[in-house]
C-alpha positions in Angstrom: -21.2 4.7 25.1 -18.8 4.2 22.4 -17.7 0.8 21.2 -16.5 -0.3 17.9 -16.7 -4.1 17.1 -15.0 -6.4 14.7 -18.2 -7.0 12.9 -17.6 -4.2 10.2 -13.9 -6.2 9.8 -15.6 -9.5 9.3 -18.3 -7.8 6.9 -15.4 -6.3 4.7 -13.6 -9.6 4.3 -16.9 -11.7 3.6 -18.2 -9.2 1.0 -15.4 -10.0 -1.4 -17.3 -13.4 -1.5 -20.4 -12.1 -3.0 -20.8 -11.9 -6.9 -23.8 -9.7 -6.8 -23.6 -6.0 -6.2 -23.2 -5.9 -2.3 -19.8 -4.4 -2.9 -17.6 -3.1 0.0 -15.1 -0.3 0.7 -11.7 -1.8 1.0 -8.3 -1.5 -0.6 -8.0 -0.1 -4.1 -8.5 -2.9 -6.4 -6.6 -3.9 -9.6 -7.8 -2.8 -13.1 -10.5 -4.8 -14.7 -10.3 -5.9 -18.3 -11.8 -4.0 -20.9 -13.5 -1.2 -19.7 -11.6 1.5 -17.7 -11.2 0.9 -13.9 -8.9 2.6 -11.7 -8.2 6.0 -10.1 -9.5 7.9 -13.2 -12.6 5.8 -13.9 -15.9 7.9 -14.0 -19.0 6.5 -12.4 -22.3 8.7 -12.3 -22.1 8.7 -8.4 -18.7 10.4 -8.6 -21.3 13.4 -8.0 -21.4 12.4 -4.5 -19.0 14.4 -2.1 -17.3 11.5 -0.2 -14.0 13.5 -0.1 -15.5 16.5 1.4 -17.9 14.9 3.9 -15.0 12.8 5.1 -13.0 16.1 5.6 -15.8 17.2 7.5 -16.2 14.3 9.7 -12.5 14.4 10.4 -12.8 18.2 11.4 -15.6 17.5 13.5 -14.2 14.5 15.5 -10.8 16.7 15.9 -12.8 19.6 17.5 -14.8 17.0 19.7 -11.9 15.1 20.9 -9.9 18.3 21.8 -12.5 19.4 23.8 -13.0 16.1 25.4 -9.1 16.2 26.1 -9.6 19.6 27.7 -12.3 18.2 30.0 -10.0 15.6 31.2 -10.8 12.8 28.6 -7.9 12.6 26.2 -8.8 9.0 25.1 -10.3 9.8 21.6 -7.8 12.4 20.9 -4.9 10.2 21.6 -6.3 7.5 19.1 -7.9 9.6 16.7 -7.1 8.8 13.0 -4.5 11.0 11.5 -6.2 11.3 8.1 -9.9 11.7 6.8 -11.6 8.4 5.7 -14.0 8.1 2.7 -17.2 7.3 4.4 -19.0 6.5 1.2 -16.6 4.3 -0.6 -19.1 1.5 -0.9 -21.1 3.3 -3.3 -18.7 3.0 -6.3 -17.2 -0.1 -7.6 -14.2 -1.4 -9.5 -13.5 -4.8 -11.2 -12.5 -6.2 -8.0 -15.8 -6.0 -6.4 -16.7 -8.8 -8.9 -14.0 -11.2 -8.0 -10.1 -11.4 -8.5 -8.8 -9.6 -11.5 -5.8 -11.8 -12.1 -5.0 -15.5 -12.0 -2.2 -14.8 -9.3 -4.8 -12.8 -7.2 -7.3 -15.4 -7.6 -4.9 -18.2 -6.0 -3.7 -15.9 -3.2 -6.8 -14.4 -1.8 -9.8 -16.3 -3.5 -12.8 -14.3 -3.5 -11.9 -12.6 -0.1 -10.2 -9.1 0.7 -7.5 -8.4 3.1 -8.3 -5.9 5.9 -6.4 -2.9 6.5 -6.6 -2.7 10.2 -9.0 -0.7 12.6 -8.0 2.0 15.2 -8.1 1.7 19.1 -11.5 1.2 20.6 -13.0 3.5 23.1 -15.7 2.4 25.6 -17.3 4.5 28.1 -19.2 3.4 31.2 -18.9 6.8 32.6 -21.7 9.2 32.7 -19.7 12.3 32.9 -17.5 11.2 29.8 -21.0 10.5 27.8 -22.4 14.0 28.7 -19.0 15.8 27.9 -19.0 13.8 24.6 -22.5 15.1 23.4 -21.7 18.5 24.6 -18.4 18.6 22.6 -20.0 16.7 19.5 -22.6 19.5 19.4 -19.9 22.3 20.2 -17.9 20.6 17.1 -21.0 21.0 14.8 -21.5 24.5 15.9 -18.0 25.5 14.7 -18.5 24.1 11.3 -21.5 26.1 10.7 -25.2 26.8 11.0 -27.3 23.4 10.6 -24.0 21.7 10.3 -25.2 18.9 11.8 -28.6 18.5 10.0 -26.7 18.9 6.6 -24.5 16.0 7.5 -27.4 13.8 8.6 -29.5 14.7 5.6 -26.3 13.7 3.4 -26.3 10.3 4.9 -29.9 10.1 4.3 -29.0 10.7 0.6 -26.5 8.2 0.4 -28.8 5.7 2.3 -31.3 6.2 -0.7 -28.7 5.8 -3.5 -27.2 2.7 -1.8 -29.9 0.2 -3.1 -28.7 0.6 -6.8 -26.6 -2.5 -6.3 -29.6 -4.7 -6.2 -30.8 -3.5 -9.8 -27.4 -4.4 -11.5 -27.8 -8.2 -12.3 -31.1 -7.1 -14.1 -28.8 -5.1 -16.6 -26.6 -8.0 -17.6 -27.2 -9.6 -21.0 -29.8 -12.4 -21.1 -27.2 -14.8 -22.4 -24.5 -14.1 -20.1 -25.5 -16.6 -17.2 -25.8 -19.4 -19.5 -22.6 -18.6 -21.2 -20.8 -18.4 -17.8 -22.5 -21.4 -16.5 -21.3 -23.3 -19.6 -17.7 -22.0 -19.3 -17.5 -23.1 -15.4 -18.9 -26.6 -16.6 -16.0 -26.7 -19.0 -13.7 -26.2 -16.2 -14.9 -28.8 -14.0 -17.9 -26.9 -12.1 -21.5 -27.7 -12.4 -24.2 -25.6 -10.9 -26.4 -27.5 -8.4 -29.1 -24.8 -8.9 -29.2 -23.7 -12.5 -32.4 -21.4 -12.2 -30.9 -19.4 -9.2 -27.7 -19.0 -11.3 -29.5 -17.9 -14.3 -31.2 -15.5 -12.1 -28.0 -14.3 -10.3 -24.9 -15.7 -11.3 -22.9 -16.3 -8.4 -19.9 -18.2 -7.4 -21.6 -19.0 -4.1 -23.8 -21.4 -5.7 -21.2 -24.0 -6.3 -21.3 -25.2 -2.8 -17.4 -24.9 -1.9 -15.8 -24.1 1.5 -14.6 -20.6 1.8 -11.7 -19.3 3.9 -11.4 -16.8 6.7 -9.7 -13.7 7.7 -6.7 -13.8 10.1 -7.3 -13.1 13.6 -5.0 -12.3 16.8 -5.3 -11.4 20.7 -6.7 -7.8 19.6 -10.2 -9.3 18.4 -10.8 -11.0 21.6 -10.4 -8.0 24.0 -13.4 -7.2 25.8 -13.9 -4.0 28.2 -14.4 -4.7 32.0 -17.3 -2.0 32.0 -16.5 -1.0 35.4 -18.8 1.9 36.2 -17.2 5.3 35.9 -14.5 4.2 33.6 -13.5 5.1 29.8 -11.4 2.0 28.5 -9.3 1.9 25.6 -9.0 -1.6 23.5 -6.2 -2.6 21.1 -5.9 -1.2 17.7 -6.5 -4.2 15.1 -3.6 -4.5 12.8 -3.9 -5.5 9.1 -5.0 -8.9 8.7 -4.7 -11.3 5.6 -7.7 -13.4 4.1 -6.8 -17.1 3.7 -8.8 -18.8 1.1 -9.4 -22.7 1.2 -7.5 -24.6 -1.7 -11.0 -25.2 -3.0 -11.7 -21.6 -3.1 -8.5 -20.2 -4.8 -9.2 -23.1 -7.7 -12.8 -22.0 -8.0 -11.5 -18.3 -8.0 -9.0 -19.0 -10.9 -11.8 -20.8 -13.0 -14.2 -17.7 -12.2 -11.6 -15.2 -13.1 -11.0 -17.0 -16.5 -14.5 -17.4 -17.3 -15.3 -13.8 -16.4 -12.7 -12.6 -19.1 -14.0 -15.2 -21.7 -17.6 -14.3 -21.4 -17.4 -10.4 -20.8 -18.9 -10.7 -17.5 -16.9 -8.0 -15.4 -17.4 -5.5 -18.6 -21.0 -6.2 -18.7 -21.4 -5.8 -14.9 -19.4 -2.5 -14.7 -21.6 -1.4 -17.9 -24.8 -2.1 -15.8 -23.4 -0.2 -12.9 -23.1 2.9 -15.0 -26.4 2.6 -16.2 -28.1 1.9 -13.1 -26.2 4.8 -11.1 -27.5 7.1 -13.7 -30.9 6.4 -13.2 -30.5 7.0 -9.4 -28.6 10.2 -9.9 -31.3 11.5 -12.2 -34.1 10.2 -9.7 -32.5 12.1 -6.8 -31.0 15.2 -8.7 -33.0 17.8 -7.0 -31.7 16.5 -3.5 -28.1 16.1 -4.7 -28.2 19.8 -6.0 -29.7 21.1 -2.7 -27.2 19.2 -0.6 -23.9 19.5 -2.6 -23.2 23.2 -2.2 -23.9 23.1 1.5 -21.5 20.3 1.8 -18.9 22.0 -0.1 -19.3 25.2 1.9 -18.9 23.1 5.0 -15.6 21.2 3.8 -14.0 24.5 3.1 -14.5 25.6 6.6 -13.3 22.2 7.8 -10.3 22.2 5.8 -8.9 25.0 7.7 -9.8 23.2 11.0 -8.3 19.9 9.8 -5.0 21.7 8.9 -4.9 23.4 12.4 -5.3 26.9 11.1 
């Protein structure tokens, strides 16, 4: 059975509310202040072959979905994404991951993020479809090369080993930064109820204000009937705006200005660089083993994805 839910959509909206390195993969962020941050910014985790893995996934799904359509199940083919997606975008960060990057952005979106949309959902309660899906998935992996499925699984395991680096970034901040930030926020009218917690992890969530919500519509309320022997297609979810509360917007403005005045974002991005570098060194052998295999698979997948 295959069914995408809106849980991931809500997580993407809420992850923008977190100051610490929980990060998320969303739309490109605006440039930060001081440290280079944008399409050309380099991070140690650039060594991860996200683009190539996205191409591999796209080709695998294209083969699988064509196979399913030939078996009488065109649902996935008809609703397949037109372009490859980055499956590991959450690994790298930008200034936007630490809060709004301008006063206008702070007032407009607070600490949240707009949501880019979600494709149609395919739900099966048909055992024949399920069997065909597994058969077609394996056929697709076989087309991509020997041990392709195993290599792709191993790469996910590698990324899962790298992902916890975000928990280590706060320890890289200058010791006096939380105090400076706390004083700056106090000067703008925001006292921290739990100063010890703030010194450990300086988060805007500790000010106790009410946060906003992501827009919703009829598409989110769709539920499959789940009648045995059927394959159902739910509606795509269109892009949604995040709507902050007035209190959130005001706090976000203060947070932006204090971040600029104290050098908070520069310090966080510098910490990201150092922690990522340590993780790359720790897993260098694994990375060097898998990257050439992924690159070779991607070259083969490029021809498949283009239809050649």
